C-alpha positions, 0 to 999 in steps of 0.5 A, a space after each residue: 289405345 290413347 287418343 294422340 292430340 294434335 301437336 303441330 301447326 300442320 295437324 292443327 291446320 288439317 283438323 280445323 279445315 276438315 270441321 270448320 271449312 268442309 265439314 267432312 263426314 264419316 264414310 265421305 271421301 276427300 281428295 288432298 291435290 298438293 304439289 311435292 313441295 307441299 307435302 308437310 302440310 297435306 299429309 296431315 289431312 290423310 292422317 285426320 281424314 282417316 280418324 273421322 272414318 273419312 276416305 282421303 285419297 292423296 294426288 301429288 302433282 310432282 315438280 320435277 316431273 312437271 318441268 320435264 313435262 314442260 319441256 318435253 311436251 309443252 305447256 298445252 300437254 300439262 294443261 289438259 284436264 283429266 279426270 281424277 278422284 276429285 270427281 267421285 269426291 264429297 270434299 277436296 283440298 288443294 295445296 298450290 305450287 310449284 316452289 320454282 315459281 321462276 322457271 315459268 317465266 318467259 311462257 307466254 302469256 296465255 299459257 301462264 295465267 292458265 297454269 297459275 290459275 290451277 288452284 282457282 274455281 276457273 280451272 278446276 270445275 272440269 276436273 272435278 265433280 260439281 257437288 265437290 265441296 273445295 277449299 284452297 289453303 294459302 299455307 302452302 304459297 309461303 315458299 322460301 323462293 316467293 319469299 325471297 322475291 318478295 324480300 319478307 320472311 319465310 318463317 314470319 308469312 307461314 306463320 301470319 297465313 297459319 294464324 289467319 288460316 285458324 281464325 273461326 269462319 262463323 267468327 268471320 261471316 258475323 263480323 261481315 253481316 254486323 257490318 253489312 247490317 249496320 250499311 243497312 239500305 244506304 247506296 251513295 258511297 264516298 271512301 276517303 283517305 289523307 293520302 288524298 284519296 276521296 271516290 264517289 261510287 253507288 252501290 250496284 244491283 247485286 246482293 252483297 256477299 260475306 266470303 268467310 272461308 267454306 265453299 259456298 253452300 250451293 254444290 259446284 259454285 266456287 271454292 273455299 280459301 283459307 285464309 279468307 275474310 271479305 265482305 263484297 258489295 257490288 257497284 254500279 258499273 256507270 258511277 265513279 267519281 274522283 281518285 283513289 290512292 293505295 297505301 298497299 302493295 299489290 303483289 305478283 310473283 310472276 311480274 318484275 318487279 314482284 310489287 306494285 307500289 303508290 297506285 294512283 287511279 282518276 275516275 270521271 264518269 264511272 270510267 278510269 281515265 288516268 293511272 299511275 304507281 311509284 313502281 312496279 305498274 308495268 303488269 298493270 299497264 300492260 294487261 290493261 292494254 290487252 284487255 276488252 270492253 269493261 277493263 275500265 269500270 269498277 266492280 266491287 268494294 270490299 272489306 277486309 275481316 281477318 283480325 290476323 291478317 297485317 302483312 302477309 304478301 298475296 293475301 292483304 285485302 282480307 286484313 280487317 278493315 283493308 279497303 278493296 277498289 276492284 277494277 275489271 272482271 269479277 269471279 262472282 258477276 254471271 253474264 256480263 262480258 269478260 274483258 280479260 282483265 281484273 286488278 285489286 286496288 288496296 287501301 288501309 285505314 279509310 273512311 268511308 261514308 254511306 248517303 252522307 253518314 259514318 259507315 267506317 272510321 280508318 277502316 273499323 265502324 264507328 262507336 256508334 255503329 258497334 255498340 247498335 249492332 252488338 
């Protein structure tokens, strides 16, 4: 029989994720968890898995049944975890939903957070095997209702997510490690931008991380993400002096308005002293007001590494050269008291100095550093 070649975007993505993210092998098992609106992306994983001699199981969360369950039994009934095929799977793919997410608005804040976190690493470990290699695909999030809420074109959003998901994770990892080597052991950081941002920070004791997309090598320690691409530098929680003004929007489909623009943050003595937004800061202010100790501390500085991300909502921090400042909780910090608050403020085309020497210029390494690390 003649071998069929992938001709559709969905087929290409399925093959790429199985090969380059999950590294599935003949005889292994794969669970594809999908909301019903994402089935066009999920079905090609079944076909691609069988072609490799991998045993697939497709688990579908039907959106209609989900909302009927909410109406009949309440949110607590659909929050209960259950044993699924994930308990016995070697690998897992997750495609999120629901498409009509606006129907979740009005739920209590805790229930809404728990429902929307089902596709993240904090929720699924209790519903999957400890050795399962898992990847969440953001391409399923680019639905027409979400695009309408953000005021973007759904087809363009989907196309950018697809291109970014097909960037070789090894290429992203190499870029991140080159950038980390150029930083060396320098610790004192200064982020500047012509918009008035000038913030002094210091690297913390934790190990830097290059998140290139595939799940971590240690089983059960976290999820992969497609697209992805971040260099993550832990920061000293007691060192932050100056101001930061974001020039990239923060997207939140459950906020009203769903975009936060022009966030300005003033730090003194390692703490956030003042903040304001040009638009859409109400959700930040509400979450910040409810949070506990540690909400005002910078946790990490992030550098985006993915060359295909420039405009896609909800993943802008991965765009190559985008600098992000994480406030509050970090999912990668273990053993710290949780504040119940996390926010990533992003800044494109920023200059970053390390021990008073240029490290990034307008989001890119200076030519001298690029030559040295080739």
